[in-house]
N, C-alpha and C positions, 0 to 999 in steps of 0.2 A: 611564836612557836605554834606549830600546827597541833590539832587535837591528837593526831596519831603519834607525833613525837612526844607529846606530854604523857600519853598512856605508856609508851615504851620505856620512858625514863622511870615512870612509877614501877613498872614490872622489874626493871633492872635493879631497883633498890629493895625489892621485897625479899623477906626471909622465907625459908621453906614453908613454914606454917601459913604465911600470907599467900604464897603461890597455890597451896592446896585449897585454901578458902576461895581464892579467885577462880580456880578450876571448878569447884563445886557451884559457884555462882553462875558461871557461864554455861556449864553443861548439865547441871542438875544431878551430878553423880560424883562419887569419890574419885579423886585424882589417881591415875594409874601409877604403878610402881616404876618410876623412871628416875634417873639422875636429875637433880633439880635444874641443872643447866639445860637439859632437854625439855623439861616441863616448862621452863621459862620461854624457850624458843617456840614451843607449841602454842603457848598462850599469846606470844607476840604475833605469831602468824595469824591466829584467830582474830586478834584485835584489829590487825590491818585489814583482814577480810571484811569485818563488820563496818569499819569506818570508810575504807577506800574501795570496797567491792572485791569479790573473789575473781579468780581467773575465768575466762570463758570456758564453757564445758568442752569445746573442741580442744583447747589448749591443755586442759586437765587430762583428757583422754590421751593426747600425744605424749605428755609427760609420763603417764602411767605405762604406756607402751615402751618408752625409752628406759624407764626404771627397770622393767622386766628384761629388756634386751637392748643394751646401749648401742648395738650395731644396727638396730632397725632403721630403715630409711623413712624419713618424714614424708607424709603424703603430699602429693602435689596440691597446690592451691585449687580450691573449688572452681570449676569452670561452668559456664552456662551451656546447657545442651542446646544445640541448634535444631531448628525445625527440620524434620526429615531424617534425623539421626535414628539408626536402628540399633536397639539394645538386645543382646541375646543373653539369657540366663537359663541355667539348667536346674530343674527341680524334680526330684523323684524319678529320674531317668528320662524326663521329657524336656526338650529345649523350647523355651517360650520366647517369641519375638515381640518386642515392644517398640512402637513407632512414636517418636517425639513429634507432637503437633503444636500448632499455635495455641491451642486451648488446653493442652495437657499431654496425655499419653494414651495411645490406642493399643489395646490388647484384644485380639480375637474379635475385632469389629466393635468393641465397646470402649467408650471414652472414659478416662479416669482423670481426676484432677491432680493427683500426685503419684509419685512412685510408691508411697506407702500404701495407697489404695491398690496399686498394681500388685504389690507383694502380698497384700491381704487376699486379693482375688486368686492368686496362684497358690498360696500356701494354706489359706483358710485360717491363719493365725491372726489374732487381733492385738498382739503386744506391740507397743510402740517403743521407739528408742533403739539404741545400738545393742547388739548381742554382747554378752560378757566375753565371749570368745567365739571364733569360727569353728564349726563342727567339721568342715571340709575346706581344703584350699579352693580358691576361686577357679583355678584351672587344673583340675585333677586329671592327669594323663592316664592312658592305659598302661598296664592292665587293671589299675585300681578303679578307674571309671567304669570299665566294662564289668568288673565284679560288682560294683555298686548298683549298676543298672540291672544286672542279673538278679541280685537280691531283691530289688524293688519289684521286678517282674514276678518273681516267685511269691512275694508277699501279696501283691494285689491280685495275682492269679488265684491264690488260695482263698482270698476274700471275695473272689468273683467280682472285682471292680475293674472295669475297662479303662484303657488309657484316656479315653475322651470323656469319661464320667467324672467331670470336675466336682460336682456336688458331693458325690460319694467319697472322692479322695479328700475333699475338705473335711467331711464328717469324720473320716478315719484319722486325719491329722489332728483334729480338735480333741480326739480322745486322749491325746497326750496330757491335756490339762486336767483330766480326771484320773491320771495314772492308769488308764485303761481299766477303770472301775476297781482298782485295788483299794483296800481299806486303809493302806498306810503308804506314805511316800517319804523316803529319806532324802534329804538334800545335802549334797557334798559341796563345800566351799573352802576357799583358801585365800590367805592374804595376797594382794596383788604383787608383792615383791618376790614371791616364790618363783623359781625358774623351772626349766624343763625337768630336771631331776626330781623335784618334788611333785610335779604333775605325774611322772611315771610312778612315784610312790603312791599317789592316790589311786591309780589304776590297780596296782598290786593290792592295796588295802580293800578296794571295792570287790575285787575278785574273791578275796578271802572272806569278806562278809557274805557274798552271794553263795559261796560254797557252804559256809556254816548254816545259812538259812535253809539251803536245800537239804542239809543233813537233818534239819528240824521239820522237814516236810513242807517248807514254804517255797513258792516260786518268786522269781524276781525279774525285773525288766529295767535295765539301765536306760536312761532317757537324756540324751544330749540336747533334745529340743528345749529343755528348761533354760538353756543359755540365753534364749530370747526374752526371758522373763526375770532376769536378775534384779532389776530395780524393784519390781513388784514384790518378789519373794523376800528381798532384804527388808522391805518395809513391813511386810506382814509378820515375819518371824523374828524381827529385831536382830538381824545379822549385821555386823559392822559394815559400814559403807565402803571400807577399803578392801572388802573381800570379793573375790570373783566367784560366781555361782558356776561350779564345774559341771554338775549334772544332777538329775534326780534318779532315785531308784524306787520303782514301784514294787511293793511287797504284798503278797497275799497268797491265796490258794488258787492254783490254775484250774480253769474250767476244762475238764477233760473232753467235753462235747464241742468245744470251740475249735473249728478246723485250724485256725491260726496257731494254736498251741501244739499242733502236730507237725508244723512246718520245721524242717531242718534245712537251712540254706546250704548251698554248695560250698565246698571248701577247695582252695587251690591245692594242687599236688605239693607234697612236702618238698620236693626238689626245687620248687619255685621260690621258696622262702628260707630254706636251710641248706647250708653247704658243709659237709663233713670233711674235715681235714685230718689226714694221718690215720684214717680208719680203713 
């Protein structure tokens, strides 16, 4: 009999008090309030991970995607990029062309060893690992892409940062990680099994919080960029590992002398987004 089989047989014979003690021993905390059949299964899963090894990270990510949306298509197997391949990515209203070379990746005449370095050069962000969720679709069509570019143009124009001033753009992007100097950042997260309806609920909840804070004289800035830092924030704030970091919300008093706080981005005409029937 294998070591795994032996431990599973032991778990199957345990009474409720033994299962709770086993949970305390493994995780260093009181067992959650679950039916004992589920508690036994959770412990059995953990035992098998310890003895036989856990699933690869890529497989876990795929299972999490399918758990949230069973109709999601599994990603194609990874392929090796051929030398000479040209990759195009849009960031902050600008399209960046990356050339695959024998030694790595070429961006704007500079050689990079990995795509992570390329992404860091473009965005200025140093977080590693996958995003908790995408903030925009990979191929955002017009009119949404045109609106996004217009907003970016208005923002950087207000800040007097030119399109080619990469260092200044990186510095502005990096200010996300200080909450744009706000003294308080609220992090909004949710269990991975939640679906689109609950994500909509989070948006409604956030807007309510923002309005209440404004009523108290405080300004807010919702930050989708924090999706890049889910792993780090979960570790720092002891957020359950099965939770997705939805966004951050910077909270503080707005600086009335900062030009960016006077910016009001353009809005699409009402007729483009609302259709009145029977009026």
